[in-house]
N, C-alpha and C positions, 0 to 999 in steps of 0.2 A: 611698944618698941618704936623708935623713930624710923621713918623712911630715910633713905640716903639720897639726898639731892646732890648731884655732883656735875662735873663738866660734861658728862654725857648728855645732860639736858640743856646745854648751851648749843647754839647754832652758829656756824661760821657765816658771817655776812656775805663774804665772797662766794662761798659754796651755795648759799641760798639763791644768790643772783644767777649763778651759772646753771645750777641743776633745776631750779624752779620747783623743787620738791618741798612742799610746805607741811611741816608736822602739824598734827591736829592737837595743838597745845595752847593753853592760856594760863599764864602765870601772874595775873593781876586781877583779882576778883575780891570785891567787898561784900559784906553781908549786913543784915540789919542789927548786928552787934554794935556797929558804929553808924556810918552814914549810907550804907547800902539799903536797898529796898526789899531784898529777898532773903528768905531764911536759908540756912545751910542745906536743909532738905530740898528746898525748891531748886537751889543751884545744882545739886547733884543731879536731879531729874533733868534740868535744862541742859546741862553739859552732856549727859548721856544722849538726850534727844538730838543734840547738835552733832553727835558722833565724835565728840572730842575724846582723845585717848589719855591725856594727862592734863590735870589742872592743879593750880596752887591757890588756896585761899590766902589772901594777903591783907588782913585787917589792919587798920590804922592803930598805932600804939599810943597816940596822944590821949591823955586822960580826959581832956575836955570834950572829946568826941562821944563820950558815952555817959549815961546816968547810972550804969550798973558797975559798982566797984569790983564785983566778982566776975566781970564779963569774960576775962581771959580763960578762967577755969571752965566756964560754961561753953565757950567757943571750942576749946580743945575737946571737951566731952562730946559735943555735937558732931564735930568732924570725925572723931574716932568711931562714933556709933555708926554713922552712915558709910564711912570708909569700909567697915566690916560688912555691912549689908550689901554694898555694891562692889566688893573687892574683885569680882570676876568681870566687871563691866567698865571700870575706869580706875586709873591710878591717880591718887590724890596726895598732895603735900600740904602740910600745915605751915603756913607762912605768915609774915607780917610785912607791912610797909612802915618803916621806922624813919621818923623825921630827924634830920640833922640838928643837933643842939649846940654845936661849936663849929669853928672853922678848921678844926683838926680832925674831923671825921667821927666825932662822938655822936651816937644816935640815942634816941629815946627808946630804951629797951630795959625792962626789969630783969632781975635775976631769974624770976620764974619763966619769963619768956625765953631767956637764953638757954634754959635747960630743956625747953619743949619744942621750939620751932625748928623746922627743917629747911626753910628757905626765907631769906631776908632781902627785901628791897630797901635800899637806902634812898631817901628822898629829900628834896629841898622844898618844904612847905612854908613854914614861917621861919624867916632867916634869924640866925642867932643875933642877939644884941639889939633887937628892934625896940625894946623897952616900951611896949604898949602901942607902938605905931603899927599901922597896917601897910601891907605892900602897896596898895593903891594910893597911899599918901606919899610915897617916895617919889623923888624925881626920877626921870628915866635913867640917868647916870647911876644914881644910888641903887636902883633896882637891879640893873645889869651887873654892877660891881658886887653886890651882895649875893646874887644868884651864882655868879662865877666863883666867888670865894667859898661859898657853901658847897657847891658841887666839887670844886677842886679838893676840898677836905675829904669828901666822900670817896675820891679816887684812891685814898690811902687807908680807908676804913677796913680793918681786918675782919670785922664781923659780917659784912654784907656779901651777898652773892652777885648783886647787880644794882645798877643805878637806874631809878625810875625816871621817866619823862623829863629828860634834860631840857632845861629852859622853860618848863611849863608854867611855873608860878609867876615868873617875870612876865611872860607873854600873856597870860590870862588876866593879870591884874594891873599891869602897868604899860609895858612896851615890848615889842618883839625882841627875843634874845638873839644876839648876833650869831650867825652861822660859823664865823671863824672861831668864836669862843666855844661853841658847841663842839667843834672839831678838836679843840685843845682838850676838852674834858674827855672825849672819846679816846684820844691818844693816850692820855695819862692813865685812864682806867685800864686800858688794854695792857699797858706796861706792867700793871699790878695785878693782872689776871682777874679783873673784875669785869663782868659782862655788862653790856648796855641793853636797856630795854628798848625794843621797837614798839611804839605805842601809837596806833592810828588816831587816837583821840587828840593828841597834841602834835604829832610829827607830820606836818603837812607842807608840801606834798611828800607822801611817804617814800616814794622812789628816790627822791633827793637824799633823804636821811639814810636810807638803806645803802645807797651808793657811797655816801660819805663814810659810813661804818666799814664798808668793804675796802675802801682805800686805806683805812687805818688798821686793817686786819683785825677788826673787832669781832668778839664773840657776842652773840645776842641772846636775850630771853624775849619771849613773845608775850605781850601783855595788852589786854583790852581796856584796862582801867574800868572794869565793869562795876557799875553801881545798881544795875537793874537786870532782870532776866534777859531782856532784848540785847544787852551789851555782850553777853557771854559768847565767846568765839568770834567777836568782831575782828580781832587781829588776823585770824585765819582768812576770813572773808575778804578783808581789805588787801592782804598780800596776794590772794588769788587774783584780784582785779588787776593789780599792777604787774604781776608776773605771768599772766596767762598769754 
């Protein structure tokens, strides 16, 4: 039976700023089924050791990220196995991080995934229409425009719960993504009841991003973008630093 991820697992940015009460949650974790370094079992143990209360596994959906054609079935089975073992210690959701494949909010998601996942992050990884070009080969203007158009499409995506790391691909590979455009994406997503991920790996300084989300009345999901055991719970630690 699927768990039910709903708006109760979103956090109001303004309330987070005012209350300074930080949930022990992490909704962006990758495993060695794609580009993460740790197994599902290791992540369960680490999350419990970190005293997290709720986590979501959010494996990448792009086929090129894995050599195992049957990875998704195995991924589900592993999570369900350990979710039962540790059911009294931590709440866990089965999720994915799905790349945008059009400027209209379409995401890379199979029918099998649609029927099994409980939480979906929408992301701008490789922009639609690059035709073999890499993001780092784009001009600054092209990268900004394509990131913006891709993210804007995700603000209308019916299948996603939240948008991951706004501006990250453009910033990482080409040029800093403008804050005014980040704010536009936050505003449009909020209008459509899509949450915004607050992600300490890419959103620096974190307090500026959090305050921007609060001004737009955004709801948040907390994500560490964890690819290794040491990353798990990073979002909780970083929020504590800026809100203490």
